[in-house]
Structures are given as structure tokens and as C-alpha cells.
N, C-alpha and C positions, 0 to 999 in steps of 0.2 A: 676828779669826777670821771667815772667810767661810762662809756657809751656802748650799748648793745643793739644789734640789729637782728630782725627776724625776717629773713627772706625765704623761709621754708616753703617749698612747693612752687617756687618761682624759677625762671630760667633767665640767665644773664649772658649776653653776648659781649665779649670784650675784645676789641681790636688792638693790635700792637701789643699782644699779650706776652711776647717774649722779652720785651724791654723792661726797664726798671720800674716805671710807673704802671705799665700794663700788667705786669706780673703781680704787683702789689694790689691792684684793683681786683684781679682775678682771685687772689687769696682772700681778700676782704669779703667778697661776695660768697665764696665757698665757706668761710668760717661762720658766716651768718646764715648758712643753711641753703643757699641757692645752688642750683645746678649751673655750672659755668661752662659755656662754650668759649674756649680761648682760641682766638684766631690771629695768625701772623704769617708773613712770608718766610720768617726765620723759624726753623723747626727747633723744638726743645733740645735736641741733641747737638745743636750747633754750639761751638765754644763760646760764642757771644751771648747765647740765650740765658735769661735769668729765670725762666719758667720751668717748674717741675710739675707736669700734669699728674696729679694724684688725688685720691678721694673723688669728689664730685667735680673735678676739672677735666674736661675732654678737649683735646687739641684738634683744631681744624686748620690745615695748611692752605693758605690762599694769599694771592696778591690783591689787596683791596683797592688798587687803582684800576683793576680789570672788572668791568661790570658783570661779565659772565661768571667770573669766579665769585664775586660778591653774591650774586643771585643764587648760585649753587650752594654756597655755605649757609645762607639764611634759610633756604628751603631744607637743607639737610638738618640744620639745628631744630627746626620746627617738626620735621618728620621724626627725628630721633627722640625728641623730648616732649612733643605735643603742644608746645606753646612758646611764646617769647614775651618776657615781661620787662626786661631792661636792656638797653643798648649803651655801652660805654665806648665812645669813639676816642680811643687813646693813641692810635697810630699817629706818628708825627716825628719830625726831625728838625734840626737847625742847620743852616749854612749861612755864612756871612764873612765879613772881613774886607769887602770891596765896595766902593761907591757904585752907584747905578751905572755910570758910563763904562765901568770896568767889569760889570757882572755879565757873564755869558748867559744866553737864553736857556741853555740846558739846565743851569742852576735854578733859574726862575721856574721853568716847567717842573723840575723835580720837586721843589718846595710846594708848589700849588697842587701837584699830584698827591704827594704824601700827606700834606697837612689838611688840604681842603677837599680834594676829590674823594679821598677815602671816606671822609665824614659825610659828604653828599651821597655817595653810593650806598654806604651802609644804612644811612637814615632812609633813603628812598625805598630800599627793599625791605627794611624792617618795619616801616610804618604800618602797612596793612595788618601785620600780625600784632603790633603793639596796640593798635586801635581795639583789637578784640579783647585785650587784657587790661586796657586803660593803663598802659605802661609808661615808661619814662626813658628819655634819652639824655645822656650827659656827654658833652664833647669838651675837648681841650683847646682853649684859646690861649692867650698869653697876655701878661701885663704889658708887654711892649707893643701890643696891638692897639693900645690906646693913643699912641702918638708916633710920629715919625722919628727916625734916629739915624745915626751914621753907620753905614757898613752892612746893615742887614734889612734893607727896605723890603725885598721880596718876602722874607720870612715874616716880618711884621704885617705885611699886606695879606698874606695867606691866613694868618691867625685872626686878623680883623674879619676876613671872610667867614671864618668859623663862627665868630661871634654874631655876625649879621645873619648868617644862615640859621643859626640857632633861634634867633628872634623870629625869623620867618616861619620855621617849623612850629614854634610855639603858637604863633598867631593863626596858622592854618589848621591847627589841631586843638583849639580851645575846648576844654571840657572832655577831651578823650586822651590825648598823649601830652605829657609835660616834657618840655625840652629846655635844658639849661646848659650853661658852660662854666668851666672853672678857668681861672686865669693865674697860672703859676708864673714865677720869675725863674730864678735858677734853682733847679731841683738837685738835691744832694744824691748824686749818682756816682758810681765809680768813674764813668766816662768824663763827667764834669770835673771831678776832682783831679783827674789826670790832665785835663785841658787847662785847668786854672789852679795849679798847685799852691799858689801864694794867696789865694782868696780867703776870705773869712768864712770857712765852711760851717762854723757854728750858726751863722745867720741864715743858712740855706734850709729849705723845708724838705723833710724826708718824704719819699714816695708814699709811705704808709699813712702819713698825715693827710696827704691829698686824697688818697684812696678812701679815707673815712668821710671826707666831704662829698665825694662822688656817691658814696652809699647813702648819706643823708639826703641828697637830692633825688635819689631813687626811692626813698622811703616815704611812708605816710606822714612823717614829720614835715615834709616839704610839699604837702598835697595842694597848697595854695600858691606855690612858687613855680612860675614858668616864664621863660624868656629872659632869665637873669644871667648875668655874667659875674660870677662870684670870685672875689680875690682870694687866692690861696698862697700868697707869697710871704706871709709872716714878716720878718725883719729884713728879708733879702732885698 
């Protein structure tokens, strides 16, 4: 069964666009006809970047933990393209391996900044424009945010915050802007394969598969869905 999306005439802002999942989301929106504003602190010419801005993908360099930069980029996107229809909050990272009493506060702050603060700031500044287009927000939570676990408590807590903030945005914008989250487990990326070489990679979900779910949640097919946290972890 094939799935096609038609986002022609719409504008999508994708954060974390230089990463594996963010670049896949940017390409999915572009291939469906959207104009894509791809934002990241990592520029496309960086050796670690996976994004190739081409076609209707335009890159905006910014640190989305900085409110002034977030405000600047959102306003530039609207000024450049005349509207904003979709916000995909993909920026995020993982750190773990130590129990709470051994976790330094810098790691805690870093995870909440990258995983939760970026989602908060992007949503805050995009919402006035998304209300004008009755648009949609999709953010990335995590399967592990549903319960506590050993060694990565701050990560889980930050992703739980994404899920709860998504529900709040949905409630505050009923009838105008839909807000949903996706919950991956381990994503099949080069970095994760390098980190876990002996894992069952066949059970992992590809970034492109998650990107299609993000597109569904931004499409008219999900017009009655808001405030949801959608599992996207397959068999992982």
C-alpha cells in the first residue's frame, strides 16, 4: 500500500533538520510539495550533517535554545514565504549511562534545553502564524518517556515534558492548531548503529518511516487528532 501526501502551497518549518530524522522529515515534506524551512545549529556543509538543501528546502542556521534566534527564524520564514502551516519539532538528543546521583547538572540542563526548550520556543513563536493557517505541530517525545528507567532519567523526563507540553498546546488551541507527538524507540541511524553494533538493527525503525507518520499528523487525514502521543517504535 502506497501513501501520498499533497502539501502543495504550504510551508513547513523543521527543526533539527541536519540530523537523521530531521533531514528525513524535511525531504518528506518537500517530496509532498511543501516549501521547507530547515533549521538547525549544524550547517549542511558540516561533516556530520545529513541534510542537502535542494529544491524547495531552504536552510536557516539557528540555535533553537536561544529565544532571540528562534523568533528571528520564525519571522524570516514567514517573511520569505508568506505563511507557516506546519511545525515539526525534531531537534533532540540522548545522553545517559549514569544513575541520578552520578549525573552532573550540565547533562541535565543540556537534555532539557535540546529536547524540551527547543520544542517550547519553536511552538511559542510559531503558534500565532499557525493559527492563521489552522496548521499543525508535531514534536518528538519517546517511548521511554512513559516510565522511569535506569541510567537515563533526565532524558526520559525531558521527553515526558515534550508529551505533556504537546497536550497543553493542543488543549489551548482547540479548533485552530492541532498538536501531536510521536514516540520512537531506537531509530535506525548511523550513529545508533555505531553506538550499538551488536543490536538487532532489523527491529529498528527507519527515519523515513517516522517521517511519514509526521506527515500524516500534519495532513487532513488527521484533522480530528490532536493531543495524541503516537507510538512509532515498530518492533524495537
